[in-house]
C-alpha positions as CSV (number, residue, x, y, z in Angstrom):
1,W,85.0,76.4,-81.1
2,V,87.0,77.4,-77.9
3,E,90.1,77.2,-79.7
4,R,88.8,79.8,-82.5
5,Y,87.1,82.0,-79.9
6,V,90.3,82.3,-77.8
7,I,92.4,83.1,-80.9
8,T,89.8,85.6,-82.0
9,T,89.6,87.4,-78.8
10,C,93.3,87.4,-78.6
11,Q,93.4,89.0,-81.9
12,T,90.7,91.5,-81.0
13,V,92.5,92.6,-77.8
14,F,96.0,92.9,-79.5
15,C,94.5,95.0,-82.6
16,N,92.4,97.4,-79.7
17,F,95.9,97.6,-78.0
18,R,97.9,98.6,-81.0
19,Y,95.5,101.1,-81.9
20,K,95.7,102.7,-78.5
21,L,99.2,102.9,-78.8
22,K,99.3,104.4,-82.3
23,K,96.8,106.9,-81.0
24,H,99.1,107.9,-77.9
25,F,102.2,108.1,-80.8
26,E,100.3,110.6,-82.6
27,K,99.4,112.9,-79.9
28,F,103.1,114.3,-80.3
29,S,104.5,116.4,-83.2
30,T,107.8,114.9,-83.4
31,I,109.0,111.2,-83.3
32,E,111.5,112.5,-80.8
33,E,108.7,113.8,-78.5
34,A,106.9,110.5,-79.0
35,I,110.0,108.8,-77.8
36,E,110.1,110.7,-74.7
37,N,106.5,110.1,-73.6
38,K,106.1,106.0,-73.5
39,H,102.9,104.8,-73.1
40,D,102.2,103.3,-69.7
41,D,101.1,99.9,-71.0
42,V,104.3,99.5,-72.8
43,K,106.7,97.7,-70.6
44,T,110.3,99.0,-71.8
45,Q,111.6,102.0,-73.3
46,E,113.2,99.7,-76.0
47,E,109.8,98.5,-77.1
48,W,108.4,101.8,-77.2
49,E,111.2,102.9,-79.3
50,F,110.8,100.1,-81.8
51,L,106.8,101.0,-82.2
52,C,107.7,104.7,-82.5
53,A,110.0,103.5,-85.5
54,R,107.4,101.4,-87.0
55,F,104.6,103.9,-86.7
56,S,107.0,106.7,-88.2
57,S,108.2,104.4,-91.0
58,E,107.4,105.3,-94.5
59,K,106.1,101.7,-95.3
60,F,103.7,101.8,-92.4
61,Q,102.5,105.7,-93.3
62,I,101.6,104.6,-96.8
63,R,99.8,101.5,-95.7
64,S,97.8,103.7,-93.6
65,E,97.0,106.4,-95.8
66,K,96.1,103.7,-98.4
67,N,93.7,102.2,-95.6
68,A,92.2,105.7,-94.7
69,I,91.6,106.5,-98.3
70,N,89.8,103.0,-98.8
71,R,87.7,103.6,-95.5
72,S,86.4,106.7,-97.0
73,K,85.1,105.3,-100.2
74,L,82.6,103.1,-98.1
75,T,79.2,103.8,-99.0
76,H,77.9,102.3,-95.8
77,H,79.4,101.3,-92.7
78,H,79.1,97.8,-90.9
79,K,78.7,97.4,-87.0
80,A,80.5,94.2,-86.8
81,G,83.9,95.5,-86.0
82,S,87.1,93.7,-86.7
83,K,85.6,90.3,-86.3
84,S,84.8,88.5,-89.8
85,F,81.2,88.4,-90.9
86,M,81.3,84.4,-91.0
87,S,82.5,84.5,-87.2
88,H,79.2,86.6,-86.5
89,Q,77.1,84.3,-88.3
90,E,78.8,81.3,-86.6
91,Q,78.2,82.8,-83.1
92,I,74.6,83.7,-83.8
93,A,74.2,80.4,-85.2
94,A,75.3,78.8,-82.1
95,Q,73.1,81.2,-79.9
96,T,70.0,80.5,-81.9
97,G,70.5,77.2,-83.3
98,E,70.1,78.3,-86.9
99,M,71.8,80.2,-89.6
100,Q,70.7,83.6,-90.2
101,G,69.2,84.3,-93.9
102,A,71.2,87.0,-95.9
103,I,68.5,89.8,-95.2
104,D,68.6,89.0,-91.6
105,R,72.3,88.9,-91.4
106,F,72.5,92.3,-93.3
107,E,70.3,93.7,-90.8
108,T,72.6,92.3,-87.8
109,E,75.8,93.7,-89.5
110,Y,74.9,97.3,-90.5
111,K,71.8,98.5,-88.3
112,S,72.8,100.0,-84.9
113,T,70.6,99.3,-82.1
114,K,71.3,103.1,-81.2
115,K,71.3,104.8,-84.4
116,G,69.3,102.8,-86.6
117,W,70.1,102.3,-90.2
118,D,73.5,103.6,-92.0
119,L,72.3,106.0,-94.8
120,G,74.1,103.6,-97.3
121,A,72.6,100.7,-95.9
122,K,69.2,102.2,-95.8
123,A,69.6,102.8,-99.8
124,V,70.7,99.2,-100.2
125,I,67.8,97.9,-98.3
126,A,65.4,100.1,-100.6
127,L,66.7,98.8,-103.6
128,K,66.5,95.1,-102.3
129,Q,62.9,95.8,-101.5
130,S,61.9,97.5,-104.8
131,T,63.7,94.6,-106.8
132,K,61.9,92.1,-104.5
133,A,58.5,94.2,-105.4
134,L,59.1,94.3,-109.0
135,K,60.0,90.3,-109.0
136,K,56.7,89.8,-107.3
137,V,54.9,92.0,-109.9
138,G,56.6,90.0,-112.6
139,T,55.4,86.7,-111.1
140,W,52.2,88.0,-110.9
141,E,51.8,89.0,-114.3
142,Q,53.2,85.7,-115.5
143,K,50.5,83.9,-113.7
144,Q,48.0,86.1,-115.2
145,S,49.3,85.5,-118.6
146,G,49.2,81.7,-117.9
147,M,53.2,81.4,-118.2
148,K,55.5,80.0,-115.6
């Protein structure tokens, strides 16, 4: 658990750091201007030039565009961050001593304590509740007719 926690924490910190550097890079209209304005958290000019070259490369731009398109297609957005759902589940199990059921886990991952339910997630919950209600009706009807 400790090793996994350390690795996950380091990965999260690195992703956030890289995101901050990319946002700084995007403030400038040309690569030359970006190179001249090294981010304070980058140690050397050589490292900053490497990052600027990476951020402006065609391969990086294509991947970034594909990721933006994929994110725009999401019908509902989780609040779990970059941490995997399984990691969240294991963390909650470690805190509470038991694994969450699918519905509780969905609520943990998609319901914001400040904003409530995401509209897409709200639709999924409504669908699940109506399906559950229909199953109960079906079970009741089966019992009434003597079937199992």
